[in-house]
MIZADREN-439678 format. One record per residue: y, z, x of N, C-alpha, C in turn; residue in three letters. Coordinates in pm, whole numbers, plus 32768, in hexadecimal, padded with zeros to 4 digits. Layout:
% MIZADREN-439678
YZXYZXYZXala
...
This chain:
% MIZADREN-439678
8EC263CBCEEE8F086381CF518F98635ACF23met
8FF96379CF6A9087635ECF5190AF62E5CF9Ephe
90DD627CCF5D910E6206CF9C91A761F1CF72leu
91E761ACCFCA92746188CFBF927B6124CF4Btyr
92B76145CEE092D160DDCE6F9324606BCE97ser
92FA5FFACE7C93505F7ECE9C93325F4ACF26gly
92D45F85CF7992B95F48CFF792455EF1CFF1ser
92545E72D00A91E85E13D00B917F5E35D070ser
91A75E6AD0E6914A5E90D14D90E65F00D12Aglu
91215F5ED0D590D35FD8D0AF909A5FD7D025leu
90B05F65CFD890895F57CF5590005F08CF43asp
8FA65F25CFA18F2D5ED6CFAA8EB15F30CFACasn
8EB85F9CCF5A8E465FF3CF5D8DD45FC2CF12his
8D5C5FFFCF268CE95FD9CEDC8CA56052CEA2ser
8C6A604BCE2E8C2560C3CDF08B9760A3CDF5ile
8B3460F4CE1F8AB160DACE328A5F6140CDDDhis
8A506132CD628A076189CD0C896B618CCD33pro
893D6127CD6088AA6129CD9488946175CE14asp
88FE61B3CE5388E561FECED388F06298CEA6trp
88FA62B9CE2589066336CDF4889C6399CE1Carg
881F637ACE1F87B463D1CE3E87B16439CDD0leu
87AD64BCCDFF87A16527CD91882D6560CD74ser
8899652BCDAB89186556CD8A895B6521CD0Aser
89AE655CCCD189FD6520CC588A6464C6CC81asn
8A7F64BBCD028AF9646ACD278AC263EBCD6Btyr
8B1A637FCD588AF96302CD988B3F6300CE17ala
8B0262B9CE7C8B4162AECEFB8BAC623BCEEFser
8C126259CF438C8161F8CF468C8E61C4CFDAleu
8CAF614ECFF18CC36115D0788D4160C9D07Athr
8D8060BED0EF8DFB6070D0F78DF86041D18File
8E265FCCD1A38E2E5F82D2238EBA5F85D242ile
8EE45FC9D2BB8F705FCDD2E88F755F84D369ile
8FC25F14D3618FCE5EC2D3D6902F5F09D439ser
90115EFFD4B990675F38D525908F5EC9D57Cthr
91025EDDD5BD91345E7CD62191015EA1D6B0thr
90F55E37D6FF90CD5E5AD78791415E9AD7D3glu
91215EFFD81B91915F49D86491785F3FD8EAglu
91DE5F34D93891D05F30D9C991D85FCAD9F9his
916E5FF4DA45916E607BDA6F91816072DB08val
91EF60BDDB2F920C60C3DBC691996104DC0Eile
916560C4DC7690F260FADCBA9115611DDD4Dser
91996120DD6B91C46159DDF2924D6189DDE2ser
927A61E3DE3592FF620FDE3A932E6219DECBlys
93B66217DED893EC621EDF65942662A7DF6Dhis
940262EFDFDA94356375DFF4944C6393E083ile
949663FEE09B94A4642EE123946B64BDE112ile
940064D6E15293C36559E14E941C65C7E190ile
942C6635E139948066A5E169944666DFE1DFlys
949E6706E2429488673EE2C4943566E2E323asp
94306664E30293F465FFE355944865CDE3C9ser
940F6581E4249465654AE49594B864DFE459glu
94876497E3E394D56437E3A1954E646DE35Fglu
953D64EAE32695BA652BE2E49627654FE354glu
95F26581E3C7965065A9E42E96A0652AE45Bleu
964C64BAE474968A6442E49D96EC6404E431thr
96C36410E3B4971863DEE34897A76434E343phe
97A264AFE353981664FEE353987064E0E3CAile
982764D9E438987B64B3E4B698B3642BE4ABlys
987063C0E48798A16346E477990F6338E416asp
98FA636FE3A4995A6372E33399D863B1E364leu
99D26420E3AB9A4C6472E3CD9A9B642AE433thr
9A5563D9E4939A976388E4FC9ADB6311E4B7asn
9A9562D2E44E9ACF625EE4029B466284E3B1ser
9B4962E5E3719BB2631DE3229C326337E377ile
9C196368E3E49C89638DE4479CD66302E46Aarg
9C7E6290E46C9CB86216E49C9D0661D2E428asn
9CFE6207E3AD9D4261BBE33E9DDB61DCE34Bile
9E26616EE34F9EBD6184E35C9EF461ABE2DDasp
9F2D6232E2D29F696261E258A0016280E27Dthr
A0306248E2F1A0BA6270E313A12D6232E2BFser
A10661BDE282A16C6176E23AA146615FE1A5asn
A11C61C3E15EA0F661B1E0D0A17E61CAE07Aile
A1BD615EE05BA2466175E01CA2406127DF8Fser
A1CF60E7DF71A1C860AEDEEFA13E609FDEC6asp
A1316071DE40A0AF606CDE03A0506011DE59ile
A0845F9CDE85A02A5F3FDED59FFF5F80DF59ala
A04F5FCEDF9CA0156005E0189FBE6079E001ser
9FD860BADF929F776121DF639EEE60E5DF3Cleu
9EF0607EDEFA9E7B6031DED49E246009DF4Dasn
9E745FCBDFAA9E2B5F9CE0349DE76018E06Aarg
9E286088E07C9DEC6101E0BD9D786133E070ala
9D836139DFE69D10616BDF979CA26107DFA5val
9CB7608ADFA39C4E6021DFB29C0A602AE036asn
9C5B6047E0A19C266055E1249BCF60C5E130lys
9BF16139E0EA9BA361B8E0E79B1F61A0E0A6phe
9B266157E0339AA9613FDFE39A4D60E8E036ala
9A846085E0709A30602AE0C399F36076E13Bser
9A3F60D0E17D9A0E611AE1E6999B6180E1BBthr
99A961BCE14E993E620DE11598BD61ABE0F7val
98D36147E0BE985C60ECE096981160C0E10Eglu
98606087E17598266053E1F497DF60C1E238val
981A6136E24197D661A6E28C975E61E5E242thr
976361D8E1BC96EE6206E16D967D61A0E184trp
96976126E174962F60BEE18A95F060C7E210glu
964160E2E274961360F2E2F995AB616DE317lys
95BE61CFE2C995736246E2E79507626BE272asn
95076227E20094B06246E191941B6232E1BFleu
93CB6275E169933A6267E1749310623CE0E1lys
92BC61D3E0D5927C61AAE062920061F6E042val
91FE6230DFCB918C6280DFAC9146623BDF34ile
90C96227DF40907B61D9DECC9048624ADE66asn
906B622CDDEE90456290DD888FBC626DDD4Bile
8F5762B9DD4E8ED662A2DD1A8EB66307DCAEthr
8E4662FEDC678E23635CDC078E0463E4DC47arg
8DF063EADCC38DDA6461DD0B8E5564A7DD48his
8EC96466DD338F3D649EDD678F72651FDD1Bser
8FB56571DD5A8FEA65E6DD17906065BDDCC1lys
906565FCDC4E90D465DADBF29150662DDC1Cser
91436686DC7291B666DCDC9691D766C9DD25trp
């Protein structure tokens, strides 16, 4: 067993000579604590070639056409146009997305 020298979390191994049975080697154990991790159980998607995808593209195209880009003359007006574009994409995405629940039976691909 190779342990990280100087790590208090990994320097708590035990040697069990009484577990040896017919072997010449003593069993070693170590307890490694883990942290609780949040696992995402759903994802937001728009399925390719779906009605939602067609609607998303149509709505996004129409919304982008309505963004005023005629007077971008400084950084502030450019930022406003870019923020409007980002907001348009986000709102259109939220409107057309589908929530997929991920289970242990879900395909990883």
